Phi, psi and omega in degrees: 000135181286163180249126181283174186298319182296316179295322179299315179296320180298314181293324177297320179295316180297319178296321180296314179297319180299320179292326178294316180294322178298322178297322179298324182286347182248024178300145179305326182304313182292315181297314181295319182294324182292332181283342182278140174283129179292140178292157179260165177300325180298328179292323177291320178298318180295322180293322177298315179298320180294317179299319182288339179278346180284140177296142180222154180282148177277149177270140172272117183258141177230155180294141176223157175283167175295133179303141180237205181296142177291148181263002182280148179301137178083003182291146179294143175268355184246333187230133167210108187270148180188192181215159171231134182251120184276104182284347174282341181254326184296132177248010176067034184289334178089001179297331177296324180296312181295320179297320178296319178301313182290321181292326188245014176053046180282128186279164168288170174243169179290165180299320180298317180291321179298321180296331179272358182076024182257094182250158180273359185306131178285337174245136176222160178265125176241105184064034180081006182249128178297133179227135174212178177309134184272359180049056183298140177293332178237065192289121179292333180296320183293324181293334184272346185288124183281347185246353184082009178295322175273116186215167182246132178276159178299339183266011171096009180266134171275105192252169178234130170258096190297328182291342178264349183285126178257004177074029180293332181069012176299321181298317180295321180290332184271355176275121183301332180257002179050055184282342182273151180241133178268132183274096183280340190245153167273091191299323181292312180300323185269005178069031182255357188243144173224124183275094178286324190233116183290345182277352182240126181289149174279125184285154181267167176297141173094013177240157174270141177220164188193176176305134179251004188055036180050053182307323182297326177291319177297318181296317179299316181293321179302315181296319180296315182292316181292326178295329179275356178083019181264174175267125187273124176234004178072024186289340181265014187249145170219154178273160180297321182294320180293320179296324186278343185291116181291340180264359184054038183276346179252122182242122179257150177174197185247114183296341183259005180250109182298341178268000179290139176301332178296311181294320183298321181277323185289330183292345180261001187240164171273129185254143184223160174214158174305137187305322183276359175248347187303327181280358182255015175059062183291146177267346176248121184231176180241148181244140172212149174055194173069015182289000000 
């Protein structure tokens, strides 16, 4: 049976679409990534040990008050999330670093970068003290970002919109402690990435990244509480680093909630922050003495 003109055009269109889809499935990205051996957990553990073995500068800590309400327009009057790290309890074991890597799909780095002490870890040890982005209430990194990718949430998090990041690195340069990390590598292509957690996207080459205070956990909890019709204060949330600490030296919570475990423990302690961040109203502080 012959094929009329309309059927002929339809079949040609279907063949064209099919060839396009077939081409998509054969993109070099997929082929190259499939040829790479995925890294093992042991490789990440070894990198953490290597990072901790590198000499690091000590932080100068100064006394700061307990963080309060943010002064920025639109800030929440009920929530400001942060952490306090108990330096009397922390023994610098590094388990928080590994937990953060697994929770946030942080990639390995190349051998050359590792030799230079340049790791992607969002938490690092400085003089045996865990250090990460302090989520400053008046963050200098955010003011320097030309695209608005570095921004502040109403709940006190210094957040990143990766799709808006153009990799200018102005934010990293404007942070006095250089808490942000620039992603120099295509980690998937180079076999440096392992997706431990499906809830966190794997970042692309050419963007700045940093501690998110496990934002995805906060978002999940917010949706659950609001769906139930409650007032959200983040009381059911903890960060991966705090959960992993065997000494319970990292305490996460809501600085504006008097019933938060963070407030309950911090009000009895002396609070400190890195000297060059103290004037920027940090949400992550350190505790010593005063028990």
